[in-house]
C-alpha positions in Angstrom: 26.3 -6.9 -7.3 26.3 -2.7 -7.2 23.2 -2.8 -4.8 25.4 -5.3 -2.8 27.9 -2.8 -2.1 26.2 0.5 -2.0 23.7 -0.9 0.7 26.5 -2.6 2.4 28.8 0.4 2.7 26.0 2.7 3.1 26.9 3.2 7.4 30.9 3.5 6.8 30.1 6.3 3.7 27.4 8.2 6.7 30.5 7.8 9.3 32.6 10.2 7.0 29.7 12.4 5.7 28.5 15.6 7.8 26.1 13.8 10.9 23.2 15.9 8.9 22.9 14.4 6.4 22.6 10.6 8.4 19.0 11.3 8.8 19.1 9.6 5.0 20.1 5.8 5.1 16.2 5.2 4.7 17.0 7.2 1.7 19.8 6.1 0.2 17.6 2.1 1.1 14.1 2.8 -0.6 15.9 4.5 -3.9 18.6 1.9 -4.5 15.9 -1.1 -3.8 13.7 1.6 -6.5 16.3 1.6 -9.0 17.0 -2.4 -8.9 13.7 -3.2 -9.5 13.5 -0.8 -12.4 16.9 -2.8 -13.4 15.7 -6.2 -13.2 12.2 -6.0 -15.1 14.1 -2.8 -17.3 13.8 -5.2 -20.2 9.5 -5.1 -20.0 10.3 -1.7 -22.0 12.1 -3.0 -24.8 10.0 -5.6 -25.0 7.0 -3.2 -25.0 8.5 -0.9 -27.2 9.1 -3.6 -29.7 5.3 -4.7 -29.6 1.9 -3.5 -30.7 1.2 -1.9 -27.1 3.8 0.7 -27.2 1.4 3.2 -26.4 1.1 1.4 -23.0 4.7 2.4 -21.6 3.5 6.0 -22.3 -0.1 5.6 -20.5 1.5 3.7 -17.4 4.7 6.8 -17.7 2.2 10.1 -17.0 0.1 7.2 -14.0 3.6 6.8 -12.6 4.4 10.7 -12.3 0.6 11.3 -11.5 1.3 8.8 -8.7 4.4 10.2 -7.9 3.3 13.3 -7.4 0.0 12.7 -5.2 2.5 10.1 -2.5 5.1 13.0 -2.5 2.0 15.4 -1.8 0.6 13.0 1.4 4.1 11.9 2.4 6.5 13.9 2.0 4.8 16.5 5.0 4.3 13.3 7.0 8.2 11.8 6.4 10.1 14.5 5.1 13.1 13.1 2.6 12.3 9.5 3.7 8.2 10.1 2.2 10.3 11.5 -0.9 12.0 7.7 -1.3 8.6 6.5 0.0 6.7 8.1 -2.6 9.6 6.4 -5.7 9.5 2.7 -3.7 6.2 2.5 -4.3 5.4 4.5 -7.0 8.3 2.6 -9.2 7.3 -1.0 -7.6 3.6 -0.1 -9.0 4.9 1.0 -12.4 7.7 -2.2 -12.6 4.7 -5.0 -11.4 1.5 -3.4 -13.6 4.4 -3.5 -17.1 5.4 -6.8 -15.8 1.7 -8.1 -15.8 0.6 -6.4 -18.6 3.7 -7.8 -20.7 2.9 -11.8 -19.1 -1.0 -11.2 -20.4 -1.2 -9.5 -23.5 2.1 -11.2 -24.2 2.3 -14.4 -22.2 6.0 -13.2 -21.8 8.1 -14.3 -18.2 11.3 -12.3 -18.3 11.9 -14.7 -14.6 14.4 -17.7 -14.9 15.8 -19.8 -11.9 18.7 -17.5 -12.4 17.2 -14.7 -11.1 15.5 -16.4 -8.6 19.3 -17.5 -7.5 20.6 -13.6 -8.0 18.1 -12.7 -5.7 18.9 -14.8 -3.2 22.5 -14.2 -4.1 21.6 -10.3 -3.3 19.8 -11.0 -0.3 22.4 -13.5 1.1 25.5 -10.9 0.7 23.2 -8.0 2.1 22.5 -9.7 4.7 25.6 -11.6 5.6 27.5 -8.0 5.1 25.5 -4.7 6.5 26.4 -5.9 9.8 30.2 -6.5 9.6 32.1 -3.8 10.6 35.4 -3.9 10.6 37.4 -2.1 13.1 39.3 0.6 11.3 38.9 3.7 9.3 35.4 4.1 7.0 37.2 4.1 4.2 39.5 1.0 5.0 35.9 -0.5 6.2 34.7 0.5 2.8 37.6 -0.4 0.2 38.0 -3.9 2.5 34.1 -4.8 2.4 33.4 -4.2 -1.5 36.9 -6.7 -2.5 35.5 -9.7 -0.8 32.0 -8.5 -1.6 33.0 -8.1 -4.9 35.0 -11.8 -5.3 32.7 -13.5 -3.1 29.5 -12.8 -5.4 32.1 -13.0 -8.9 32.9 -16.7 -7.4 29.6 -17.5 -6.8 27.5 -16.1 -10.1 30.5 -18.0 -11.3 30.1 -21.6 -9.7 26.2 -21.5 -10.2 27.0 -19.9 -13.8 23.9 -17.7 -12.5 25.4 -15.4 -15.6 26.1 -17.1 -19.0 28.0 -13.2 -19.6 29.3 -13.3 -16.5 30.9 -16.7 -16.7 32.2 -16.4 -20.7 34.2 -13.0 -19.3 35.1 -15.1 -16.5 36.4 -18.1 -18.6 38.1 -15.3 -20.3 40.0 -14.2 -17.1 40.5 -17.5 -14.6 43.1 -19.3 -16.9 45.6 -15.7 -16.7 45.5 -15.7 -12.8 
């Protein structure tokens, strides 16, 4: 949900801050995508650390660092700060994809379920629906309104589709009280 909130409110945020920072919009989107992929595939680190392949995380981490430095050296002169963000997202996607593939091939474990697919679709739909939707109010009011709408819709859909057992359990405790 945090990813959706950031992406859907980024234009209003850039309406508030000085105009010279507006070129960093793509940076926020790319770094947010990198962090989202990191969160989705983050369990692979724990899986690898607790297996006989724990050393792979170090090796892949070194490769990640070298890849990031190389891509930064190549992309920053061409694209500036957007090149740095692109280098980051490519490096992290590659790192995460490699860990995912390694865990699958060596340990026969796959972290995704049908619930993951539902969550990704929910993120895409809400991001697409609310990114271009702007109220005719001050940007701070827009951010507050969109955030409330997104938060309520996200929680409702997660609850109705039972995407997350943890969130459903928390909402089950609160819904009868409301």
